[in-house]
C-alpha positions in Angstrom: -39.8 16.3 24.6 -40.0 20.0 25.4 -38.1 22.6 23.5 -36.0 23.4 26.5 -35.0 19.7 26.9 -34.3 19.4 23.2 -32.0 22.5 23.3 -30.1 21.0 26.2 -29.8 17.7 24.4 -28.4 19.4 21.3 -25.9 21.4 23.3 -24.7 18.2 25.0 -24.4 16.5 21.6 -22.4 19.4 20.2 -20.1 19.5 23.2 -19.6 15.7 23.1 -18.8 15.9 19.3 -16.2 18.6 20.0 -14.7 16.5 22.8 -14.6 13.4 20.5 -12.9 15.4 17.8 -10.2 16.5 20.3 -9.7 12.9 21.4 -9.4 11.7 17.8 -6.8 14.4 17.0 -4.8 13.5 20.1 -4.8 9.8 19.2 -2.8 10.5 16.1 0.2 11.3 18.4 -0.3 8.5 20.9 1.4 5.2 20.2 1.2 1.5 21.3 3.9 -1.1 20.8 3.5 -4.8 20.5 6.2 -7.5 20.3 6.5 -11.1 19.4 9.2 -13.8 19.5 10.9 -12.5 22.6 11.0 -9.0 21.1 12.5 -10.2 17.8 9.7 -8.4 16.0 8.2 -5.2 17.2 5.4 -3.0 15.7 4.3 0.5 16.7 0.9 1.8 15.8 -0.7 5.2 16.5 -4.1 5.7 18.0 -5.6 5.9 14.5 -4.6 2.2 14.0 -1.9 3.2 11.5 1.4 1.2 11.5 4.1 3.7 12.0 7.1 1.5 12.7 8.2 -2.1 12.4 11.4 -3.6 13.7 12.7 -7.0 12.8 15.8 -8.2 14.7 18.3 -9.7 12.2 18.6 -12.7 14.6 15.3 -13.9 13.1 17.1 -14.9 10.0 19.8 -16.9 11.7 22.8 -17.7 9.5 21.5 -15.9 6.4 20.9 -12.6 8.3 23.7 -10.8 6.4 22.1 -11.7 3.1 18.7 -10.2 4.1 17.9 -6.5 3.6 16.1 -6.1 6.9 15.2 -2.4 6.3 13.5 -3.2 3.0 11.6 -6.1 4.6 10.5 -3.8 7.4 9.3 -1.2 4.8 7.4 -3.9 2.8 5.8 -5.2 6.0 4.6 -1.8 7.1 3.2 -1.2 3.6 1.3 -4.5 3.5 0.0 -4.1 7.1 -1.2 -0.6 6.4 -3.0 -1.7 3.2 -4.6 -4.6 5.1 -5.8 -2.3 7.9 -7.3 0.2 5.3 -9.1 -2.6 3.5 -10.4 -3.9 6.8 -11.7 -0.5 7.7 -13.4 -0.1 4.3 -15.0 -3.5 4.7 -16.3 -2.6 8.1 -17.6 0.7 6.9 -19.4 -0.9 3.9 -21.1 -3.5 6.1 -22.2 -1.0 8.7 -23.6 1.3 6.0 -25.7 -1.6 4.8 -27.2 -1.9 8.3 -27.5 1.9 8.7 -29.7 2.1 5.5 -27.8 5.0 3.8 -27.6 7.2 6.9 -23.9 7.2 6.6 -21.8 5.7 9.4 -18.9 8.1 9.3 -20.8 10.7 11.3 -22.0 8.0 13.8 -18.5 6.7 14.3 -16.1 9.6 13.8 -12.5 8.7 13.3 -13.2 5.0 12.9 -13.0 5.1 9.1 
């Protein structure tokens, strides 16, 4: 590869990295929502795969709904889901680092971990 081609390639890589960083930053403020049970349970995540909101309709609990602290349950579920996602990301990173042979995967997959 000639020096001119190498320089062009490096400029492209630098530009792509900057573009990827912008996208990653923007994903923090983009959201997706999923629902189950005919919208009785809804979850909202941001583009970084972080659980930001969980809604449980009290109808889920039927006759005992008034005895259930739905807000506390929602908070506990958000915390558990968030911890689970973080552990899953750590596992993926650990396994990919084994394959990468110590090269470090965070730079290869920015924003994934």
